[in-house]
DRENPA-3360 file (N, C-alpha, C; in nm, 2 decimals, always signed):
BEGIN
1 = YWNFSRKW = -1.33/+1.04/+2.06/-1.18/+1.05/+2.04/-1.12/+0.92/+2.08 ~ -1.02/+0.87/+2.00/-0.96/+0.74/+2.02/-0.84/+0.76/+2.11 ~ -0.83/+0.67/+2.21/-0.71/+0.67/+2.30/-0.60/+0.60/+2.23 ~ -0.49/+0.67/+2.18/-0.39/+0.60/+2.11/-0.30/+0.52/+2.20 ~ -0.31/+0.53/+2.33/-0.23/+0.45/+2.42/-0.29/+0.32/+2.46 ~ -0.41/+0.29/+2.40/-0.48/+0.17/+2.44/-0.40/+0.05/+2.39 ~ -0.42/-0.06/+2.46/-0.35/-0.18/+2.42/-0.39/-0.24/+2.29 ~ -0.30/-0.29/+2.21/-0.33/-0.35/+2.08/-0.44/-0.46/+2.10;
9 = WLCGLDNS = -0.54/-0.44/+2.01/-0.65/-0.54/+2.01/-0.63/-0.63/+1.89 ~ -0.62/-0.76/+1.92/-0.60/-0.86/+1.81/-0.73/-0.89/+1.75 ~ -0.75/-0.84/+1.62/-0.88/-0.87/+1.55/-0.85/-0.92/+1.42 ~ -0.90/-1.04/+1.38/-0.88/-1.10/+1.25/-0.99/-1.06/+1.16 ~ -0.97/-1.10/+1.03/-1.07/-1.08/+0.93/-1.12/-1.21/+0.88 ~ -1.25/-1.22/+0.87/-1.32/-1.35/+0.82/-1.29/-1.36/+0.67 ~ -1.27/-1.48/+0.63/-1.24/-1.51/+0.49/-1.37/-1.56/+0.42 ~ -1.43/-1.47/+0.33/-1.55/-1.51/+0.26/-1.51/-1.55/+0.12;
17 = GNSCYLNA = -1.50/-1.68/+0.09/-1.46/-1.72/-0.04/-1.31/-1.71/-0.06 ~ -1.26/-1.68/-0.18/-1.12/-1.66/-0.20/-1.08/-1.51/-0.18 ~ -1.10/-1.46/-0.05/-1.07/-1.32/-0.03/-0.95/-1.30/+0.06 ~ -0.86/-1.41/+0.06/-0.74/-1.39/+0.15/-0.65/-1.28/+0.09 ~ -0.65/-1.26/-0.04/-0.57/-1.15/-0.09/-0.61/-1.01/-0.04 ~ -0.74/-1.00/-0.03/-0.80/-0.87/+0.02/-0.77/-0.86/+0.17 ~ -0.79/-0.97/+0.24/-0.76/-0.96/+0.39/-0.62/-0.93/+0.42 ~ -0.53/-0.99/+0.34/-0.38/-0.96/+0.36/-0.35/-0.82/+0.34;
25 = VLQCLCST = -0.41/-0.75/+0.24/-0.38/-0.61/+0.21/-0.44/-0.53/+0.32 ~ -0.56/-0.56/+0.36/-0.63/-0.48/+0.47/-0.56/-0.49/+0.60 ~ -0.51/-0.61/+0.63/-0.44/-0.63/+0.76/-0.31/-0.55/+0.76 ~ -0.24/-0.55/+0.65/-0.11/-0.47/+0.64/-0.14/-0.33/+0.66 ~ -0.24/-0.27/+0.60/-0.27/-0.13/+0.61/-0.32/-0.10/+0.75 ~ -0.40/-0.19/+0.81/-0.46/-0.17/+0.94/-0.35/-0.19/+1.05 ~ -0.24/-0.24/+1.01/-0.13/-0.25/+1.11/-0.02/-0.15/+1.09 ~ -0.04/-0.05/+1.00/+0.05/+0.06/+0.98/+0.01/+0.17/+1.07;
33 = MPLVEHLL = +0.08/+0.18/+1.19/+0.03/+0.26/+1.30/+0.02/+0.41/+1.26 ~ +0.12/+0.47/+1.19/+0.10/+0.62/+1.16/-0.03/+0.64/+1.07 ~ -0.06/+0.55/+0.99/-0.18/+0.56/+0.90/-0.31/+0.54/+0.99 ~ -0.30/+0.44/+1.08/-0.42/+0.42/+1.17/-0.44/+0.54/+1.26 ~ -0.34/+0.59/+1.32/-0.35/+0.71/+1.41/-0.40/+0.83/+1.34 ~ -0.36/+0.85/+1.21/-0.41/+0.97/+1.14/-0.55/+0.96/+1.10 ~ -0.59/+0.84/+1.05/-0.73/+0.82/+1.01/-0.83/+0.81/+1.12 ~ -0.79/+0.76/+1.24/-0.88/+0.75/+1.35/-0.88/+0.88/+1.44;
41 = HHDTRKDL = -0.80/+0.98/+1.40/-0.80/+1.10/+1.48/-0.94/+1.17/+1.45 ~ -0.99/+1.23/+1.56/-1.12/+1.29/+1.55/-1.13/+1.40/+1.44 ~ -1.02/+1.48/+1.42/-1.03/+1.58/+1.32/-1.04/+1.53/+1.18 ~ -0.96/+1.42/+1.16/-0.97/+1.35/+1.03/-1.11/+1.29/+1.00 ~ -1.16/+1.23/+1.10/-1.29/+1.16/+1.08/-1.40/+1.27/+1.06 ~ -1.39/+1.38/+1.12/-1.48/+1.49/+1.11/-1.48/+1.55/+0.97 ~ -1.35/+1.57/+0.91/-1.34/+1.62/+0.78/-1.38/+1.52/+0.67 ~ -1.36/+1.39/+0.70/-1.40/+1.29/+0.60/-1.55/+1.29/+0.59;
49 = AKSKCRVV = -1.62/+1.31/+0.70/-1.77/+1.30/+0.70/-1.83/+1.42/+0.61 ~ -1.75/+1.53/+0.60/-1.80/+1.64/+0.52/-1.76/+1.63/+0.37 ~ -1.66/+1.55/+0.34/-1.60/+1.54/+0.21/-1.65/+1.44/+0.12 ~ -1.74/+1.35/+0.18/-1.80/+1.24/+0.10/-1.69/+1.15/+0.03 ~ -1.59/+1.11/+0.10/-1.49/+1.02/+0.05/-1.52/+0.88/+0.08 ~ -1.59/+0.82/-0.01/-1.66/+0.69/+0.02/-1.56/+0.58/+0.06 ~ -1.45/+0.56/-0.02/-1.36/+0.45/+0.01/-1.29/+0.47/+0.15 ~ -1.24/+0.59/+0.17/-1.18/+0.62/+0.30/-1.27/+0.60/+0.42;
57 = EVFVRLLE = -1.40/+0.65/+0.40/-1.50/+0.64/+0.51/-1.52/+0.49/+0.54 ~ -1.53/+0.41/+0.44/-1.55/+0.26/+0.47/-1.42/+0.20/+0.53 ~ -1.31/+0.24/+0.49/-1.18/+0.19/+0.55/-1.17/+0.24/+0.69 ~ -1.21/+0.36/+0.72/-1.21/+0.41/+0.86/-1.30/+0.33/+0.95 ~ -1.42/+0.30/+0.90/-1.51/+0.21/+0.98/-1.46/+0.08/+1.00 ~ -1.38/+0.02/+0.91/-1.32/-0.11/+0.93/-1.21/-0.09/+1.04 ~ -1.13/+0.02/+1.04/-1.03/+0.04/+1.14/-1.10/+0.05/+1.28 ~ -1.21/+0.12/+1.28/-1.28/+0.13/+1.41/-1.32/-0.01/+1.46;
65 = QMWMGSTS = -1.37/-0.10/+1.37/-1.41/-0.23/+1.41/-1.29/-0.31/+1.47 ~ -1.17/-0.29/+1.40/-1.05/-0.37/+1.43/-0.98/-0.32/+1.55 ~ -0.98/-0.19/+1.57/-0.91/-0.13/+1.68/-0.99/-0.09/+1.80 ~ -1.12/-0.06/+1.78/-1.20/-0.01/+1.89/-1.31/-0.11/+1.92 ~ -1.32/-0.22/+1.85/-1.42/-0.32/+1.88/-1.38/-0.42/+1.99 ~ -1.46/-0.52/+2.01/-1.43/-0.61/+2.12/-1.44/-0.76/+2.07 ~ -1.45/-0.78/+1.94/-1.46/-0.91/+1.89/-1.32/-0.96/+1.84 ~ -1.31/-1.09/+1.83/-1.18/-1.15/+1.78/-1.17/-1.15/+1.63;
73 = SCAPVEAR = -1.28/-1.13/+1.56/-1.27/-1.12/+1.41/-1.39/-1.04/+1.36 ~ -1.37/-0.98/+1.24/-1.48/-0.91/+1.18/-1.48/-0.94/+1.03 ~ -1.59/-0.92/+0.96/-1.60/-0.95/+0.82/-1.59/-0.81/+0.74 ~ -1.50/-0.80/+0.65/-1.49/-0.67/+0.57/-1.58/-0.67/+0.45 ~ -1.71/-0.69/+0.48/-1.81/-0.70/+0.38/-1.83/-0.57/+0.31 ~ -1.84/-0.46/+0.39/-1.86/-0.33/+0.33/-1.74/-0.29/+0.24 ~ -1.62/-0.31/+0.29/-1.50/-0.27/+0.22/-1.49/-0.35/+0.09 ~ -1.53/-0.48/+0.09/-1.52/-0.56/-0.03/-1.63/-0.50/-0.13;
81 = AVLCSILP = -1.75/-0.47/-0.08/-1.86/-0.42/-0.17/-1.82/-0.29/-0.24 ~ -1.76/-0.20/-0.17/-1.72/-0.07/-0.23/-1.61/-0.09/-0.33 ~ -1.51/-0.18/-0.30/-1.40/-0.20/-0.39/-1.46/-0.27/-0.52 ~ -1.55/-0.36/-0.51/-1.60/-0.43/-0.62/-1.69/-0.34/-0.71 ~ -1.75/-0.24/-0.65/-1.83/-0.14/-0.72/-1.74/-0.05/-0.81 ~ -1.62/-0.03/-0.76/-1.53/+0.06/-0.84/-1.44/-0.02/-0.93 ~ -1.40/-0.14/-0.89/-1.32/-0.23/-0.98/-1.39/-0.36/-1.00 ~ -1.46/-0.37/-1.12/-1.54/-0.49/-1.15/-1.45/-0.62/-1.15;
89 = QFNNYSQQ = -1.32/-0.61/-1.18/-1.24/-0.73/-1.18/-1.23/-0.80/-1.05 ~ -1.26/-0.73/-0.94/-1.26/-0.79/-0.81/-1.39/-0.84/-0.77 ~ -1.49/-0.82/-0.85/-1.63/-0.86/-0.82/-1.66/-1.01/-0.85 ~ -1.58/-1.09/-0.80/-1.60/-1.24/-0.81/-1.52/-1.31/-0.69 ~ -1.53/-1.44/-0.69/-1.47/-1.51/-0.57/-1.35/-1.58/-0.62 ~ -1.28/-1.54/-0.72/-1.15/-1.60/-0.77/-1.04/-1.52/-0.70 ~ -0.92/-1.59/-0.70/-0.80/-1.53/-0.65/-0.76/-1.41/-0.73 ~ -0.71/-1.30/-0.67/-0.67/-1.18/-0.73/-0.52/-1.15/-0.69;
97 = DAQELLLF = -0.46/-1.05/-0.75/-0.33/-1.01/-0.72/-0.33/-0.91/-0.61 ~ -0.27/-0.95/-0.49/-0.27/-0.86/-0.38/-0.20/-0.73/-0.40 ~ -0.09/-0.74/-0.47/-0.01/-0.62/-0.50/-0.09/-0.52/-0.58 ~ -0.16/-0.57/-0.68/-0.24/-0.48/-0.77/-0.35/-0.41/-0.68 ~ -0.41/-0.49/-0.59/-0.52/-0.43/-0.51/-0.46/-0.33/-0.41 ~ -0.34/-0.36/-0.36/-0.28/-0.26/-0.26/-0.25/-0.13/-0.33 ~ -0.19/-0.14/-0.45/-0.16/-0.01/-0.53/-0.28/+0.07/-0.56 ~ -0.39/+0.00/-0.60/-0.52/+0.07/-0.63/-0.57/+0.13/-0.50;
105 = LLNVVHDD = -0.57/+0.06/-0.39/-0.63/+0.11/-0.27/-0.55/+0.23/-0.22 ~ -0.42/+0.23/-0.22/-0.34/+0.34/-0.18/-0.37/+0.46/-0.27 ~ -0.38/+0.44/-0.40/-0.41/+0.55/-0.49/-0.55/+0.62/-0.46 ~ -0.65/+0.53/-0.43/-0.78/+0.58/-0.40/-0.79/+0.66/-0.27 ~ -0.72/+0.60/-0.17/-0.72/+0.67/-0.04/-0.64/+0.80/-0.05 ~ -0.53/+0.80/-0.12/-0.46/+0.92/-0.14/-0.55/+1.03/-0.21 ~ -0.62/+0.99/-0.32/-0.71/+1.09/-0.39/-0.82/+1.14/-0.30 ~ -0.88/+1.05/-0.22/-0.98/+1.09/-0.12/-0.93/+1.19/-0.02;
113 = LKKVNIHR = -0.81/+1.16/+0.03/-0.75/+1.25/+0.13/-0.71/+1.39/+0.07 ~ -0.68/+1.39/-0.05/-0.65/+1.52/-0.12/-0.78/+1.60/-0.12 ~ -0.90/+1.54/-0.14/-1.02/+1.62/-0.13/-1.04/+1.68/+0.01 ~ -1.00/+1.60/+0.11/-1.01/+1.66/+0.25/-0.92/+1.78/+0.26 ~ -0.80/+1.77/+0.20/-0.70/+1.88/+0.21/-0.76/+2.00/+0.14 ~ -0.83/+1.98/+0.03/-0.89/+2.10/-0.04/-1.00/+2.17/+0.04 ~ -1.08/+2.08/+0.11/-1.18/+2.14/+0.20/-1.12/+2.22/+0.31 ~ -1.01/+2.17/+0.37/-0.94/+2.24/+0.47/-0.88/+2.37/+0.42;
121 = QMRSSLQN = -0.83/+2.37/+0.30/-0.77/+2.49/+0.24/-0.88/+2.59/+0.22 ~ -0.99/+2.55/+0.18/-1.10/+2.65/+0.16/-1.15/+2.71/+0.29 ~ -1.13/+2.64/+0.40/-1.17/+2.70/+0.53/-1.06/+2.78/+0.59 ~ -0.93/+2.76/+0.54/-0.82/+2.83/+0.60/-0.78/+2.95/+0.52 ~ -0.72/+3.05/+0.60/-0.67/+3.17/+0.53/-0.54/+3.15/+0.46 ~ -0.48/+3.03/+0.49/-0.35/+3.00/+0.43/-0.37/+2.93/+0.30 ~ -0.39/+3.00/+0.19/-0.42/+2.95/+0.06/-0.31/+2.87/+0.00 ~ -0.19/+2.88/+0.06/-0.07/+2.81/+0.00/-0.04/+2.68/+0.07;
129 = CATESTIV = -0.13/+2.63/+0.15/-0.11/+2.51/+0.22/-0.12/+2.39/+0.12 ~ -0.04/+2.29/+0.14/-0.03/+2.18/+0.04/-0.15/+2.10/+0.04 ~ -0.20/+2.06/-0.08/-0.31/+1.98/-0.10/-0.28/+1.85/-0.17 ~ -0.16/+1.84/-0.23/-0.12/+1.72/-0.30/-0.06/+1.61/-0.21 ~ +0.00/+1.66/-0.10/+0.06/+1.56/-0.01/-0.04/+1.51/+0.09 ~ -0.04/+1.38/+0.12/-0.13/+1.32/+0.22/-0.05/+1.22/+0.30 ~ -0.11/+1.17/+0.40/-0.05/+1.07/+0.49/+0.00/+0.95/+0.40 ~ -0.07/+0.92/+0.29/-0.03/+0.81/+0.20/+0.10/+0.84/+0.13;
137 = SHLFEGQL = +0.11/+0.96/+0.07/+0.23/+0.99/+0.01/+0.35/+1.00/+0.11 ~ +0.32/+1.05/+0.23/+0.42/+1.06/+0.33/+0.48/+0.93/+0.37 ~ +0.39/+0.83/+0.38/+0.43/+0.70/+0.43/+0.48/+0.60/+0.32 ~ +0.41/+0.60/+0.21/+0.43/+0.50/+0.11/+0.50/+0.54/-0.02 ~ +0.52/+0.66/-0.04/+0.59/+0.70/-0.16/+0.74/+0.73/-0.14 ~ +0.82/+0.68/-0.23/+0.97/+0.70/-0.22/+1.03/+0.74/-0.35 ~ +1.16/+0.76/-0.35/+1.23/+0.79/-0.47/+1.36/+0.73/-0.47 ~ +1.40/+0.68/-0.59/+1.53/+0.61/-0.60/+1.62/+0.68/-0.71;
145 = SYMTMCMH = +1.75/+0.67/-0.69/+1.84/+0.73/-0.78/+1.91/+0.62/-0.86 ~ +1.90/+0.63/-1.00/+1.96/+0.53/-1.08/+2.08/+0.58/-1.15 ~ +2.18/+0.50/-1.18/+2.30/+0.54/-1.25/+2.33/+0.44/-1.36 ~ +2.36/+0.49/-1.48/+2.40/+0.41/-1.60/+2.54/+0.46/-1.63 ~ +2.63/+0.36/-1.67/+2.77/+0.40/-1.70/+2.81/+0.32/-1.83 ~ +2.86/+0.39/-1.93/+2.91/+0.32/-2.05/+3.04/+0.25/-2.01 ~ +3.04/+0.12/-2.05/+3.16/+0.04/-2.01/+3.28/+0.07/-2.11 ~ +3.25/+0.15/-2.21/+3.36/+0.18/-2.31/+3.43/+0.31/-2.28;
153 = CDHQAHSR = +3.35/+0.42/-2.24/+3.41/+0.55/-2.22/+3.39/+0.60/-2.07 ~ +3.32/+0.52/-1.99/+3.29/+0.55/-1.85/+3.20/+0.67/-1.83 ~ +3.13/+0.71/-1.94/+3.03/+0.82/-1.92/+2.92/+0.78/-1.83 ~ +2.88/+0.86/-1.74/+2.77/+0.83/-1.64/+2.65/+0.92/-1.67 ~ +2.54/+0.86/-1.65/+2.41/+0.94/-1.65/+2.33/+0.90/-1.53 ~ +2.26/+1.00/-1.47/+2.18/+0.97/-1.35/+2.04/+1.01/-1.37 ~ +1.95/+0.94/-1.31/+1.81/+0.96/-1.32/+1.74/+0.93/-1.19 ~ +1.62/+0.98/-1.17/+1.54/+0.95/-1.05/+1.41/+0.89/-1.09;
161 = QSFTMLSL = +1.36/+0.81/-1.00/+1.23/+0.74/-1.02/+1.15/+0.73/-0.89 ~ +1.02/+0.78/-0.90/+0.94/+0.77/-0.78/+0.87/+0.63/-0.78 ~ +0.84/+0.59/-0.66/+0.77/+0.46/-0.65/+0.68/+0.45/-0.53 ~ +0.58/+0.37/-0.53/+0.50/+0.34/-0.42/+0.53/+0.21/-0.36 ~ +0.56/+0.11/-0.44/+0.61/-0.02/-0.39/+0.72/-0.07/-0.47 ~ +0.80/-0.16/-0.41/+0.92/-0.22/-0.48/+0.89/-0.37/-0.49 ~ +0.92/-0.42/-0.61/+0.92/-0.56/-0.64/+1.06/-0.61/-0.62 ~ +1.09/-0.67/-0.50/+1.23/-0.71/-0.47/+1.26/-0.85/-0.52;
169 = PIPSDMIK = +1.38/-0.87/-0.57/+1.42/-1.01/-0.61/+1.45/-1.09/-0.49 ~ +1.43/-1.22/-0.50/+1.46/-1.31/-0.39/+1.59/-1.39/-0.42 ~ +1.69/-1.39/-0.34/+1.81/-1.46/-0.37/+1.79/-1.61/-0.39 ~ +1.84/-1.67/-0.50/+1.81/-1.81/-0.53/+1.91/-1.90/-0.47 ~ +2.02/-1.85/-0.42/+2.12/-1.93/-0.36/+2.12/-1.94/-0.20 ~ +2.00/-1.89/-0.15/+1.99/-1.89/+0.00/+1.87/-1.97/+0.04 ~ +1.88/-2.05/+0.14/+1.77/-2.13/+0.19/+1.67/-2.04/+0.27 ~ +1.73/-1.95/+0.35/+1.66/-1.85/+0.42/+1.71/-1.71/+0.39;
177 = CSIQDCLS = +1.63/-1.61/+0.37/+1.68/-1.48/+0.34/+1.59/-1.38/+0.42 ~ +1.65/-1.26/+0.44/+1.58/-1.15/+0.51/+1.55/-1.04/+0.40 ~ +1.47/-0.95/+0.44/+1.44/-0.84/+0.35/+1.56/-0.76/+0.32 ~ +1.66/-0.76/+0.41/+1.78/-0.69/+0.38/+1.86/-0.76/+0.27 ~ +1.86/-0.89/+0.27/+1.92/-0.97/+0.16/+1.86/-0.94/+0.03 ~ +1.72/-0.92/+0.03/+1.65/-0.89/-0.10/+1.69/-0.75/-0.14 ~ +1.70/-0.66/-0.05/+1.73/-0.52/-0.08/+1.88/-0.51/-0.14 ~ +1.97/-0.59/-0.08/+2.11/-0.59/-0.13/+2.11/-0.64/-0.27;
185 = LFFEQTIL = +2.03/-0.74/-0.30/+2.03/-0.79/-0.44/+1.97/-0.69/-0.53 ~ +1.87/-0.62/-0.48/+1.80/-0.51/-0.57/+1.90/-0.40/-0.60 ~ +1.99/-0.37/-0.51/+2.09/-0.26/-0.54/+2.21/-0.31/-0.61 ~ +2.23/-0.44/-0.64/+2.34/-0.48/-0.71/+2.35/-0.43/-0.85 ~ +2.47/-0.40/-0.90/+2.50/-0.35/-1.03/+2.47/-0.46/-1.13 ~ +2.41/-0.43/-1.25/+2.38/-0.52/-1.36/+2.45/-0.47/-1.48 ~ +2.51/-0.56/-1.56/+2.58/-0.53/-1.68/+2.48/-0.56/-1.80 ~ +2.44/-0.46/-1.87/+2.35/-0.48/-1.99/+2.43/-0.51/-2.11;
193 = TGGEQMLC = +2.41/-0.63/-2.17/+2.48/-0.67/-2.29/+2.39/-0.71/-2.40 ~ +2.44/-0.74/-2.52/+2.36/-0.79/-2.63/+2.25/-0.69/-2.67 ~ +2.13/-0.74/-2.67/+2.02/-0.66/-2.71/+1.98/-0.56/-2.61 ~ +2.03/-0.57/-2.48/+2.00/-0.48/-2.38/+2.09/-0.36/-2.37 ~ +2.20/-0.36/-2.45/+2.29/-0.25/-2.45/+2.22/-0.11/-2.47 ~ +2.27/-0.01/-2.40/+2.21/+0.12/-2.41/+2.29/+0.21/-2.50 ~ +2.22/+0.31/-2.56/+2.29/+0.41/-2.65/+2.37/+0.51/-2.56 ~ +2.50/+0.51/-2.58/+2.58/+0.61/-2.51/+2.58/+0.74/-2.58;
201 = SVCGQRRE = +2.54/+0.85/-2.51/+2.53/+0.98/-2.57/+2.67/+1.04/-2.61 ~ +2.78/+0.99/-2.55/+2.91/+1.03/-2.59/+2.97/+0.95/-2.70 ~ +2.96/+0.82/-2.70/+3.01/+0.74/-2.81/+2.92/+0.74/-2.93 ~ +2.79/+0.77/-2.91/+2.70/+0.76/-3.02/+2.67/+0.62/-3.07 ~ +2.70/+0.52/-2.99/+2.67/+0.38/-3.02/+2.62/+0.31/-2.90 ~ +2.56/+0.20/-2.93/+2.51/+0.11/-2.82/+2.63/+0.04/-2.76 ~ +2.65/+0.05/-2.63/+2.76/-0.01/-2.56/+2.71/-0.09/-2.45 ~ +2.80/-0.18/-2.40/+2.77/-0.25/-2.27/+2.76/-0.15/-2.17;
209 = TAYSCCKW = +2.66/-0.16/-2.08/+2.63/-0.06/-1.98/+2.61/-0.12/-1.84 ~ +2.68/-0.05/-1.75/+2.66/-0.09/-1.61/+2.54/-0.01/-1.56 ~ +2.44/-0.08/-1.50/+2.31/-0.02/-1.46/+2.29/-0.06/-1.31 ~ +2.26/+0.04/-1.23/+2.24/+0.01/-1.09/+2.15/+0.12/-1.03 ~ +2.08/+0.08/-0.92/+2.00/+0.17/-0.84/+2.10/+0.20/-0.73 ~ +2.15/+0.33/-0.72/+2.26/+0.36/-0.64/+2.22/+0.41/-0.50 ~ +2.11/+0.47/-0.48/+2.07/+0.51/-0.34/+1.93/+0.55/-0.33 ~ +1.88/+0.54/-0.20/+1.75/+0.59/-0.17/+1.75/+0.75/-0.16;
217 = LKYLYDCS = +1.66/+0.81/-0.22/+1.64/+0.96/-0.20/+1.53/+0.99/-0.10 ~ +1.45/+0.89/-0.08/+1.34/+0.90/+0.02/+1.30/+0.76/+0.06 ~ +1.28/+0.73/+0.19/+1.24/+0.60/+0.23/+1.09/+0.58/+0.23 ~ +1.06/+0.45/+0.21/+0.91/+0.42/+0.21/+0.85/+0.43/+0.34 ~ +0.92/+0.38/+0.44/+0.87/+0.38/+0.58/+0.98/+0.36/+0.67 ~ +0.96/+0.37/+0.80/+1.06/+0.36/+0.90/+1.12/+0.22/+0.90 ~ +1.25/+0.21/+0.85/+1.31/+0.07/+0.84/+1.32/+0.00/+0.97 ~ +1.33/+0.07/+1.08/+1.33/-0.01/+1.21/+1.20/-0.08/+1.24;
225 = VVREILF = +1.09/-0.02/+1.19/+0.96/-0.08/+1.21/+0.95/-0.20/+1.12 ~ +0.99/-0.19/+1.00/+0.99/-0.30/+0.90/+1.07/-0.42/+0.96 ~ +1.19/-0.39/+1.01/+1.28/-0.49/+1.07/+1.21/-0.55/+1.19 ~ +1.14/-0.47/+1.27/+1.08/-0.53/+1.39/+0.97/-0.62/+1.35 ~ +0.90/-0.59/+1.24/+0.78/-0.68/+1.20/+0.83/-0.81/+1.14 ~ +0.94/-0.80/+1.06/+0.98/-0.91/+0.98/+1.08/-1.01/+1.05 ~ +1.15/-0.96/+1.15/+1.25/-1.05/+1.21/+1.21/-1.09/+1.35;
% end
């Protein structure tokens, strides 16, 4: 059983070839405390051992090395080998897209943990317990509300979109910017003109359209933690 009150252990990841994209993703996930605490909990590790969730098992072993070991660095050799066996495009020593890898890894961990939930449900008398929701969906999935408005008749339409990660624009007129500046730019209203005009259901014609992401319906993660890390 892991003592969650133990002092943070600084453990780096060795870079083998052009694997900095992989190390960056692993370090981010290994520093997300709610995820670490959930996966290193003895109940979770016991269930994982019975469910044959290969990717998560390897990731948990890496977490154990980084959080429960005593070395200043470790090599994620096993994690890289498992990922390369599933995704052949990562099976080389060229640079890869870290965002693509992160999205893939989150999806695989989420799917593996759903298998664990199914095993728990089979043992439980509560057959209506949720199996689709996992620590990954709880921490990393969000939902945004979008609004479009016809600039001719002011008719508004609203829609929702789920996301796992956001590609934020970077302000071009600032020497230094914070993540809050990027979020403010992301939420700015855009006027769609020319070939980007949208079909208005009231006018029956393509009109200039105001388009904006108007609010969060669910947050990705605790914003105070993000702020603490980035500033």
